[in-house]
N, C-alpha and C positions, 0 to 999 in steps of 0.2 A: 736325713735322719731327722728324728724330733728333737727339740732343743731339751737336754737332759740337765742344764745348769741348775734350774730349779727343782729337780726332783732328788729324792731321797733314797738308799738301800732298802730294798724289801725285808731283809734281813737287820738292818743296823739302820733304824728310823732317823739316828742324828747324823748320820754318815751321808755326804753327798754321793749320788750315783754318778759313774763314771760311762755305764754303759746299759744299753737293754738287750733282753735277751732274745736273740735271733728267733727263737721258737714260740716263746708266749709273751714277748714285749715287756713284761716286768724289767723294773730299775734295779741295777746291782752297782755295789762298790767295787773298789779294785782289788780288796779282801775276797769277796765271794765269787767275783768272776771267773768262768771256765772258758777257757778259750780252746778251739778244735778245729783245726783245719779254716784256719783265719777268722773264724766267726765266734762271737762271746756268746754265752750262756750263763743262766742263773744257778743251773745244777747241773750235775752229772746226768739226770734223768731226762732233761730236755736236750741235752747234748747227744745222748742215746737215742733220742726220738727224732730229731734231726736227720742221724745217721740213719736210722732205720727208713724214713720215709725218701731220705735219697736213693737209699737202695732200691727201694718199690718204684721210685721214679725212672730211673735208668733202666730196671728191669722192663718196665712196662715200655719205654721209649726203643730197647732193644726189639721187642717182640714187635712196634711198629714198624721199625725199619726191616725187618724178616719178611714180613708179610708185604710191604712196601716192593721188596726185591723180588717176592714170588711173583707178584702182579706184573712187574715189568717183563720176568721171564716169561711167564704165560701169554702175555702181548706179542712179544717178540715170536714165540715159537707158532702163535697162530698166523701171524704175517707171514712166517717162513712158509707155513703149509699151504695158506691162501697163493703165494708167489707161487709155490709148486704145481697146483693145481692150474692156475693160469697158464704155467708154461706148458703143462700137459695137454691141457686145452689147446692150445696154439699149434702144438707140434703133431696132435692129431689132426687139428683142421688142415694145417699145409698136406699133411700126408692123403687126406682124403676130402678135396675143396669140393669136386664134382659130388659125391654123395651127401655131402652136409648142405651144399646148396639145393640139391634136390629135395632133400628132406624140407628144408626152410620152404621152399616153394609150395611142396605139397601142404605142409600144416597150414601156410597163408590161405592155398585155396580152400582146404578143409575149413577154417576158420570164415571166411568168406561165406561159403555155401551155408554155413550152420547161421551167419548172420541175416542171409536172405531169408532161410527157410524162418526164423524167427520173426522176421518183419513182415513176413508174409501171413503168419499165423496172428500176428497181433493186428493187423488189417483185417485179417476175416471175423476177428472177434469185435471189432468195432464198427457199427453199423455205419453207413455212408451217412445216411440222413434220419437224424432222431430230433425228438422235441428237446432234449436238452442242448444238442447241436446248435438248432435254431433257436434256442432262447439265449445261447451264450453270444452268437454270432450276433443277434439283435442288441443285447447288452452293451456290446463292443461299438456298434455304429451308435 
């Protein structure tokens, strides 16, 4: 805290201050000081303002804690759902291994055919010998 030994009371200019208001910071003497909840204030209005702001801060902190708790619960539920999906998929796979493996092979074959077809289409569209190709190869040499 600041040194109040050389300060004087807000209401009694000839009386040395013994404390500073916890809300506004004004100096007060022993006669004027208002004590509430272990803090010192210059007036009942400052004490009430401090109590009011404390209530709002507590309300905001409570709301923030509730939001954080909901987020943790939501995350937990999502994890449980993902675990259940993975377990269901594993169970299905264990009961239908042959069908799943055949489907994977078939999909791989389809993808490979599509890649080959695309490659052939691209090769057909690009001329084997063009002025651009000759100029590029000459620039590289």
